[in-house]
N, C-alpha and C positions, 0 to 999 in steps of 0.2 A: 548364682553369684556367691562367691566365698569371701567372707570378711575375716580379717586377722586383726586381733586387738593385742597390742604389745604394751606391757607395763614394765619399763626398765627398772632394774634394782628393786624387784617386787618385794622380796622378804625384808629388805632394809626399810622400805616405805611403810610396810605393815607395822614393824616394830617402832617406827618413829611416830605413828599415829597415837600410840599409847603414851609416848614420852616426847613431847616437843623439844626438850632440851638436847635431844640427839640430832637435831635438824642439820647442823653444820659440822658435825664430827665425822671423822673417818670411822665408819662403823663396820665391824667384822663380827659375824654371827658364827659361833663355835658349836659344833656338834661333838660333845664330849663322849668318849668311849672308854671302856675298861683298860684297853692297851694303848690306843692311839686316838688322839683328838685331831680333828681337821676342820677347816673352814667350810661352812655350808653355803654362805652367801656374804656378799660385801656391798657397801654403798659406792656411789660414784666417786667420792673422795678417796676411799681406800683403793678403788680400781686404778685411779690415777697414780697411785704409788706401786702399781704392778701387782697388787694383791688380787687373788682370784679364788673362786671356789675350788676345793680339793686340796689346797695347801695344808701341810702339817702345821699345827699350832705354833711350834717352835720356830719354823721358818717364817711364818706370817708375822710373828713378833719382831723378828729381825728386819723384815721389810717395812713394817709399819710401827716403828717405836712409839709414835704418838697416836696410834689407833685406839679406838675404844672397843674392847672385846666384851661381847655379851653372849650368854647361852642361847642357843637356837631353840625356840619353842614351837614344836610342830603343831600343837593344838591351836595356838593363836593363828598360825598361818592357815590351817585348814578351815578355821572359822571365817577368815577373810575370803578364802576361795569359795566357800559355800555362799557367802553373801554376794560375791561377784556372779556366781552362777545363777542365783535368783534374779539378779538384775538383767543378765543377758538372756535368761529364759523368757523375759518379757518381750523379746524381739523374735525369738525362734526357740523351738524345743530341741534343735540340733546344735549343741555346743560341745566342743572338744577342748580339753586342757592338754597342752603339749608337755608331757612329763619330762622330756629331755632337757627343756630349758628351765623347768621348775626346780628349786625355788628362787634361783638367782633372778630370772626374768619370768614375768607372767605372760604367757602366750596362749591366747584363746582363739579357736577357729569357729566361725558360725556359718552355717549353710542357710542362706536367705532365699534360695530358690531363684526363679527367673524374675529379674527386675530390669526396668529401664535405667539408663545411666544416671539420669537426674534423680530418680527415686532412690537409687542405691547410694548416691552421695548424700542425700538428705538423711537417709536412715543411718549412714555411717557417722555423720556429725552428731546425731542424737545418741548413738552408742558411745562415741568418744566423750561427750559431755557427761553422760550418766556414769561412766566408769571413772573419769577423772575426778568427779565430785566424791565418789565413794572412797577412792584410795588416797585422795588429796595429793595427787601427783599427776603430771601431764602424761596421758596415754596417747598412743598413736594407733591409727586405724588404716588398714590397707584393704582395698577391694579389687578383686580380679576373678578370672574364670577358674583359677586353681589355687591351692594352698600356698605353694612356694612363691609365685609372683605376688600374691597378697601379702605374704610375710615380708618380702623384699620391699614392697611399697611402704609398709608400716615402719620397718627399721630405717629405711632411707630418708623418711620425712618425719623426724621426731616431733611429737605434739601436734600432728596434722592428720587430716583425712585425705587419702590419696587414692584415686581410681586409675587402674591400669586399663587402657582401652583394649577391647577385644581384638585379637589377631596381632597385637603389638607387644605381647608378653616377652618374646625373645629379645626384641630390641630394648625393652625396658630394663631387663635384668642384666644385659650384657656388660654394663659399666660397673657392676658391683663386684666386690671381692669374692674370690672362690671360697673363702672361709664361711660365707653365708650358706653354702651347700652343706648337706649332712655328710661330711667326709669322715671316714675312719682315720685313725692316726697314721696308718700305713699309706693311705691314699694322699693325705695331706702332706706327708713327707715327700712322696714321689712328685707331687705337683710343685712343691717348693724346689726340688732339685731341677725340675724341668723349667723353672722360672715362669710358671703359669700363675699369674696373679689375679687376673680378672675372669669373670664367667664367660665373657665373650671370647677370650683366648681358648678356653676349654671347649666352647661350642664349635670353634673353628677346626678342631682336630678331626681327623677321619673317624667315622663311627666304628669301622672295623678295628682300628688301632685301639680305641677306647675299650671296646668289648674284650679284645684279647689281653689288654693290660690289666683291666680292673674287674672283668667278669660281670657277675650279676649286679654288683654295686655300680659299675660303670654304666650299665643300661639305664638305671634310674637317674644317675647324675647327668647323663647326656640329655635325657628328656627334660630334666629340670633346667639345665643350662639353656635350652631352647624355649623356656617358658611354658612347657607342657607338663601339667601335673594333674593326672586323673585320680589321684588318691582321694577317697571319700572322707568326709568328716565323720569321725567315730564319736557319736554323741554320748555324753555322760548321762546315766540314768537319772531321770528326774525323781524327786521325792514321791513316795507312794501316798502322801497325804497333802492336803491343802488346808490351811487354817487362817482365820482372821479373828482378831480380838478388838474390842472397843472398850475404852474406859470412860466413865462419865464423871464430870466434876461434881455434879450434884446427883444423888440417888434418884432414879426414875421410879415413880409410882403410878404414873398414868400409862395405861395400856396403849393408847394412841402413839405416844412418844416411843414406846418400846417397839411398836410395829414399824415406825419410821426407821429406827436404828436397824431393825431386822432386814428391811428392804434394801438399805444401803449395804449391809453385809452380804446379802444374797447377790446383789448386783456385782460386788467386788469378786466374790467367789465364782460367779458365772463367767466373768471376763477371764479369770485365771484358767478355768476349765476349758474355755473356748480356745485359748492360746495353746493348750496342750491337746486339744481334740479328745477330751476325756469326759466321762460322766461318773457320778458317784453311786455307790450301793449302800454306804453306811455313813451316818452323820452323828456327831456328838455335840451336844449343847451344854456349856458350862455357864452357870449363872453365879456371879459374885454378888452376894447380898450385903446390905448395910449391916455392920457388926462383925465382918470378917468371915462369915460362913459362906460355903459354896454348895451348889446343887448341880449334879451331873445327870443328864438324861441322854440315852442312846436309842437309836432306831436303825434297823436294817431294812432296806427296801428291796422288794422282789424285783422291781423294774428300775433300771438306772435313770437318774435324773440329772439334767445338765442346765436347764433353763433357770433364769433368775426367779420367775414366778414359782416354779416347782420347788426350788430350794427354800424360798421364803415360806411357802405353804408348809413344808416339812418342819422348818424351825418353829413355826407357830403351833404345829401339832405337839411338838415337844414342850413348848411353853405352856400349853393347856394342861399338861400333867402336873405342873407346879402350882400350888396354892400360895400366891405371893402375899405375905404378911409384912414384909419389909421392902424397902427400896432396893433397886438393882443398881449396883455400882459399876458393873462391868459385864460384858458378854463375850464369850469365846465360842466359835463354831469351828469344828474340825471335820473335814471330809476324808473318808477312808474308803478302801476297797475300790479304787479308781479303775475304770475299765475304758477301753477305746469307745468313743461315741460314734458308732458306725450307724449310718442311716439304714432303716429297714425298708425293703421294697414292699409296697402294698400289693396284695394278691387280688387284682381286679377281676381275674377270669377263673382262677382256680378255687376261690372260696365258694362254698355251697351255702345258700341261704338257709335259715333255720327251718323254713317250711319244707325245703327239699330234703333236709336231713330227717324230718319227721316222716315224710312219704317213704323214704328208703327204709326207715325202721318198720313202718307198717307193712311193707312188702315182706320183710323178714318174718314178721309175726304171722302174716297170712300163710307163708310157706310152712310155718310150724303148726298153726292152729286152724287153718282153713279159711275160706273166703267169707269172713264175718265182719269185715271192716269196710267202711264207706268213706268216700271223699266227696266234699261239697264242691260243686262246679257252678259258676254263674250261668243262668239260663236267660231270664228276661229282667235285666236290672231296672227297667223303667216301669215294670208292672205295678199296679196298685195293690195286688194281692201278694203278701209276703211269701206264700208257698210257691209262687211262680217265679220268684226272683232267682231261685237256685234249684238244683236237682242233685240227688245223691247217686253216686256211681260206686258199684261194688269194686273194691280193690282186689287185684289179682297179683299173683307172685311174679308175673312176667314183667 
């Protein structure tokens, strides 16, 4: 099941979060250059004045004389994207950002695996609520078997969660505009000349004619027009670390209360690692002490740890290194050197017991030094005489 999350006018929404006074203004974000300045993103109000990303600044001023022009801050937008990725990674570790729509529109694809229809709808509503609260604007969610029908469902039903039934993707996308397809300028111009306005009209064309006219691009467009999209989600790489911090209103001096806080942190970190199917090899504990000082302790583990109990035990080992003379005002735990948490197969039949290893070693020594080693073997285990309970057998090299 592929989920598409669409946040319209994404860049404008991010800039409005830091300045609520921009809420009702026609906002145009300008990317200034040494020779030429152009519009990077616009708000809904500016789009209604026919302003669009890519316009030259001088032309945009003529089209939107009452518009509010602000410099485009890439760092602020990237911070918002990172925050959204962390939110979406709570549902799956396979999340893709559509770079072609960014930054005007935020389009994220999630691969949720195999789900029943009712479970997918419930999960889609949870994703929509989480994203809408974070960006403070209405997000749309579409669910389908492929990326394109999921995108069409999200765009076609603003502010809602829409599920496209399986095997009905072609019928679902047929009524949408062909502009929804990833058309090149040449193809879009050709379709406009042919008066093909809807995806259903494009899907009705003979496949051979589409192939001969548009080549490789036509093959993809023809499949998408029928609701068939086998393109996989290309996930963003998740951070190589996980960290959790806790601040205390009153400094903690009681070890029991510290242990309780450590168990809560370990449980939180365990859930994060479980969602990523990862385990840790290195851990860093930062203690913030009363008076403004901090103490940092590190530990590298030979064997990876992923359980809450193992993480809590490791944190407590680091805490034992510190002689606390002041109260603790905050805890921060950072996990690094994350590796896949792959289950290990137990060797039930190939593992040799320790006794067998010793016997094999004795045979090697016998071959080197002669038959001067003996092995004890049970003879009469119920005998009252200890010397009859076992007997010695000379070891041989064979």
